[in-house]
N, C-alpha and C positions, 0 to 999 in steps of 0.2 A: 662586795665580792661577786654578787650576781651580775652587777653592771659590767664588771671586768670580764666575766665569762661570756656575757652577751656580746661585748665588743670583740672579744677574741673569736667567737663563733662566726660573727658577721665578716670579720677580716678573712678567715679561712674560706668561707663560702664565696666571697668576692674574688679572692685569688684563684680559686678553682674555676670560677666563671670566666675570668680573663684568660686563663690558660687554655680552657676548652675552645674559646673563641679564636685564640691565636692559632691553635693546632688545626682547627677546621679551615681557617683562612689559608694556611700554608698548604694543606692537602688540596684545597680547591685550585690553587695556582699551579701545582705540580701535576695534578691529575684531573683535568677538566672532564666534564661529563662525556660519555661515549659519543654523543651526537655532535660534539665539537672537535672531533678528530677527523683527519683525512689521510690520504696516501699520496706519496710522491714517487714518480718513476725516475730512475737514474739511468742514463744511456751513456755508454762509453764507445767512442768511435775511434778505433786505432788506425792511424795513418802514418805515412811519411810526408813530411812537408813538401807541398807542391806536387804531390803524386796522388794517384787514386788510392782507395782504401787498400789496406794490407791484405793480400791473399797469400795464405801460407804456402810455402814451396813454390812461389811464383813471383811475387813483387820483390824487385831488387832495388836497393838504395846504394848510392855511393857516398861515403862519408866525406867530411871536410879534408881528410887526409888522403883521399883518393882510393879508399878501400871499399870494395863491393861487399855487401852482406845481404842475406836473405833469411827470413825466419821460417822454421818448420814448426816450432812451438813458441807461443807467446801467451804467457799467463802471469797475472799478478793479483795480490790480495789487497782489498780495500776494507776499511773498517772505521768505526767511530764517526759516522756522519753527523755533523753539527750544522744546524741552520740558525741564523741570526735574524730576528725580525726587525722591523723598522724602528722599534723602540729600544733596540740594543740588547734584547733578551735572547739568550742562547738556549737551544733545545738539542740535546745529543741523543741520537737514536741508539739505545742499548749500549751505553758507555762501557767499554772494556768487557763486553759480553759476546764473545765470538759466536756462540751458538745462535744468537739472534741478530747480531749487528755486524758480522763480517761476511764478506762475499769474495768469490773467486771470479775474476774477469778472465775468460778464456776465449781467445780469438777464434778458436774452432767452433764456438757457439754463436758466432755473429750471424745475424739474419741477412736477408738480401740487401738491406740498406747498410750493411757493415756495422750494425749496432749490437752491442751486448747489453741487455737490459736487466736491471735490478729493481726491486721495489722496497721502499721504506713504508711499511704498511700502517704506521701509527704515528702521525705527526699532528700536533695541535693546530687547529685552524688558525690562520693568520696570514700576514703579508711579510715575506722574507726577502732580504737583499744581500745576504752573504752565505757562503757555504764553506765548510772545512771538513776534511776527512783524512784518515791515515793511510799511508802506503805501507802495508804489512800489519803485524800484530804488536801492540804495545807491550812493553815489559810488564806493566801493571796487569794486563790481561793474562799474559803467559804465566806469571808467577802466582796466579790464583790456583794453578794446578790443573791436572787433566780432568778431574771429575767435573769441574765447572764448565768445561768446553768439549765434552765428549763427542757431541754431534758434529761440530765443525772440525774437530781433529780427525774424525773418521772420514768426513767429506774431503778434507785436505789430503788424507792418505790415498783415497780413491782417485784423486786428481793428480797424484804425484807431487803434492805441494807441502810435504813435510819430510823431515829426517826422523831419527829416533826422538823420543820425548826429551831426552837429555840435550839434544841439539836444537830441536824446535821446528818452526815453520820455515818454508821457503817463501820469501816475500815476492820475488819476481823470478820467473823461469824463462830464460831466453836461450833458444837453441836454433841451430841452422848451419849455414855454410858461408864462408867468406873467401876472399882472394883479391888479388890486384887485377889480373886480366880475366880470370875465370873463377867461379865459385867451386874451389877444389879442396877446401879444408873445412872440416866440421868444427863447430864451436859449441860449448856448453857453458853458460854463465848463470849460476843459481845464487841469488843473493838471499841473505837472511841472518838473523842473530844466532849466535852459538850459545843457546841456553840462557842462563842467568849471566848477563854480560859483566856484572860486577865480579862474580866468582871467576869467570873465565878470562876476565880482563881483555875483552874484545870490544870492538866498536858496536854501538847500538845503531842498527840500520833502519829502525822505524822512523818514518818521516811524516810530518803533517803538511798538508797542502791547503791553503786558505785563499779563496777567490771571491771577488765581488761579482754578484750576478749582473748581467747586462740589462736585465729588466726585472721588475719585481715578480716574485713567485707567490701566487695567491693559492693558499691551501684551504679547501672547504670540504665538507663531507660529501658534497654532490659532484665534485670534479676530480680529475686525475691528472694534475699538472706534472711537468717533467723538466729535468735539467739535462741538457745535451752537452756532454763533455767531448772535447777532442783530445786525444792522446797522440802527440807527435813523436813517434819513435825515432825520428831523426836525432833526437837528443841522446839516444843510447850511446852513440860514438861521437856525435858532433854537438855536444851540449856545453854545460858549464866548463867541462874539461874535455878537450879533444883526446880521444882514445884510439889506439891502434891494437887490433887483435894480433897476437903472435903466439909462439910456442910457450911463452911464460904465463899466459893468461887465458888462452882459448878453452881450457878445461878448468874453470875456477868455480868453487862452491864455498859459500860461507860469507866471511866478512874481511877478505884480504883488502889490501890497499886499492887494487884494481876494482874490486866490487864496491868499496866505499865510493869511489869515483862514479861507477855505474849508477849506484843508488842516488847520489846527488844529482846526476844528470837526469835520471828518470823522474825525480821529484819536481823537476822544472818543465816536464813535458805536457802538463795539463792546462787546458784553457776551456772556456765555455763558449760554445757556438751560439746557442740561443736557449730561450725558455719557452716551454709549452704551457699555456694556461687554458686548458680545455677539459 
């Protein structure tokens, strides 16, 4: 009897030891020590293909259909940045957490180099060769409710990037003027999900963009590397689907067929110019 109790006690102690070791190992992989983290700068450079940087109320582009257009407002939301290291391991910066992991790219904030800069302030040190991010806010994040994203919801409201909570976020806000011979007609295209898309039976306009890095991104605690994205807004009307602005769509908000096409076009506008490792 005593021998059986002894064996049972040793088995329990051994199992607890293995469990503790396993838990410690998992935590160490997901949460490396603070001195093993670094920051990454993200730069968005909004342009028209073959032209100089976009200057609001100034730069004019002619679409593949011969229609001229010019932006007075150019904003879009990006979120869920994921970096893949050379061993194929993914790290997502605050997955589905808009308060910490979502940003508004606003062309009116561009610096003298036409760059809108963001910072991913806590990335595990390592060497990365792929990046992925979302255009908009995922349904998984939105459905967590307003309390879980109050800060970003307020920021989006201040930037004019949301509707009522029942409707949700504006993913891309494109406003300006268009015309054939002259820029004489105003347009407003605001893309975004209509609340819970399952309930409203509307398209989900959240898109993920995944790109290979042209060079390896080296993250260390001592450096501040960066990824320089080009966003070619020529894709707006001259992308995957050639679009023409007219009376039926130049004042469009939500997820109409036209705005689904706009979203698909915009999701193809991103490329990476270069990597900064300094």
